[in-house]
C-alpha positions in Angstrom: -35.9 32.0 -40.3 -34.0 29.5 -42.4 -30.6 31.2 -41.8 -31.4 31.6 -38.1 -32.2 27.9 -37.9 -29.0 27.0 -39.7 -27.1 29.2 -37.3 -28.7 27.6 -34.3 -28.0 24.1 -35.6 -24.4 25.1 -36.3 -24.1 26.5 -32.8 -25.4 23.3 -31.4 -22.9 21.3 -33.4 -20.1 23.5 -32.2 -21.2 23.1 -28.6 -21.3 19.3 -29.0 -17.8 19.4 -30.5 -16.5 21.5 -27.7 -18.0 19.1 -25.1 -16.3 16.2 -26.9 -13.0 18.1 -26.9 -13.5 18.8 -23.2 -14.3 15.1 -22.5 -11.1 14.1 -24.3 -9.1 16.6 -22.3 -10.6 15.4 -19.0 -9.7 11.8 -19.8 -6.2 12.7 -20.8 -5.7 14.8 -17.6 -7.2 11.9 -15.6 -4.8 9.3 -17.1 -1.8 11.6 -16.4 -3.0 12.1 -12.8 -3.2 8.3 -12.3 0.4 8.0 -13.4 1.4 10.7 -10.9 -0.5 8.9 -8.2 1.3 5.6 -8.9 4.6 7.5 -8.9 3.8 9.0 -5.5 3.0 5.6 -4.0 6.2 4.0 -5.5 8.8 6.6 -4.5 8.3 9.7 -2.5 11.5 11.3 -3.9 9.4 11.9 -7.0 7.7 14.8 -5.2 10.8 16.2 -3.7 12.6 16.1 -7.0 9.8 17.4 -9.3 7.4 19.5 -7.2 8.4 20.5 -3.7 12.0 21.4 -4.6 12.1 24.4 -2.3 12.0 22.2 0.8 12.6 18.6 -0.3 13.3 17.5 3.3 9.6 18.2 4.1 8.6 15.4 1.7 8.2 12.0 3.3 6.4 8.8 2.5 3.2 9.8 4.3 3.0 13.1 2.6 3.6 11.4 -0.8 0.9 8.8 -0.2 -1.5 11.5 0.9 -0.7 13.5 -2.3 -1.1 10.3 -4.3 -4.6 9.6 -2.8 -5.7 13.2 -3.4 -4.5 13.0 -7.0 -6.1 9.7 -7.6 -9.5 10.9 -6.3 -9.2 14.0 -8.5 -8.4 11.7 -11.4 -11.5 9.4 -10.8 -13.8 12.5 -10.5 -12.5 13.9 -13.8 -12.8 10.6 -15.6 -16.4 10.2 -14.3 -17.2 13.7 -15.5 -15.8 12.8 -19.0 -18.2 9.8 -19.1 -21.2 11.8 -17.9 -20.5 15.4 -18.9 -24.1 16.5 -18.8 -24.3 15.7 -15.0 -24.3 19.2 -13.6 -23.4 18.2 -10.1 -20.5 16.1 -11.2 -19.4 18.9 -13.6 -19.3 21.4 -10.7 -17.3 19.0 -8.5 -14.9 18.4 -11.3 -14.4 22.1 -11.8 -13.6 22.4 -8.1 -10.9 19.7 -8.4 -9.1 22.1 -10.7 -9.7 25.1 -8.6 -8.3 23.3 -5.5 -5.3 22.1 -7.5 -4.6 25.6 -8.8 -4.9 27.0 -5.3 -2.7 24.3 -3.8 0.2 24.8 -6.3 -0.1 28.6 -6.2 0.0 28.7 -2.4 2.9 26.3 -2.3 4.8 28.4 -4.8 4.1 31.9 -3.5 3.0 31.6 0.2 4.8 28.6 1.6 7.8 28.7 -0.9 8.0 24.9 -1.0 7.4 24.6 -4.7 9.4 27.1 -6.8 8.2 27.8 -10.3 10.0 24.9 -12.1 8.6 23.0 -15.0 7.3 20.4 -12.5 5.1 23.1 -10.9 4.3 25.1 -14.0 2.8 22.0 -15.7 0.0 21.5 -13.1 -0.6 25.3 -12.9 -1.1 25.4 -16.7 -3.3 22.3 -16.7 -5.5 23.5 -13.9 -5.8 27.0 -15.3 -6.6 25.8 -18.8 -9.1 23.3 -17.4 -10.9 25.9 -15.4 -11.2 28.1 -18.4 -12.4 25.2 -20.6 -14.9 24.1 -18.0 -16.3 27.6 -17.5 -16.8 27.8 -21.3 -18.3 24.4 -21.2 -21.1 25.5 -18.9 -22.7 27.1 -21.9 -22.8 23.7 -23.6 -24.4 21.7 -20.8 -28.2 21.3 -21.3 -30.4 22.6 -18.6 -32.4 19.9 -16.8 -36.0 19.8 -17.8 -38.8 19.7 -15.2 -39.6 16.2 -16.2 -36.0 15.0 -15.7 -35.7 16.9 -12.4 -38.9 15.3 -11.1 -37.7 11.8 -12.1 -34.4 12.4 -10.3 -36.2 13.6 -7.1 -38.6 10.6 -7.2 -35.7 8.1 -7.6 -33.9 9.6 -4.6 
């Protein structure tokens, strides 16, 4: 039993470390996304020069601001998840921000051909893909809500 208890304690410590690493990753990705949002608001040529190089004439100010708002919202959600990583609903929503980003960039690259696989497109694909994998692994580290906590949450609402 002693070895098994040490193993469980070690496993719990590793899960905590992984969640801390995931939280750090989410904050880092969030800060980078905020920078991309600001850049999209400042100058729409940022998108036509870095991302949508296949059809740069499609990029206008309105499209850049819409992209900026979408990126800013994703950034806020990811940062909120980093602060409250045990919140299962927020965790799921955050995971979906990465799934949507991956789907968007893959479709722009392979279906619509507006974003060829340059470094500007590969970076968000790698970040989204890595984040999805990390968050799927992180599901194992999130504690299950207890009946008492669930009842309190229902009562509050």
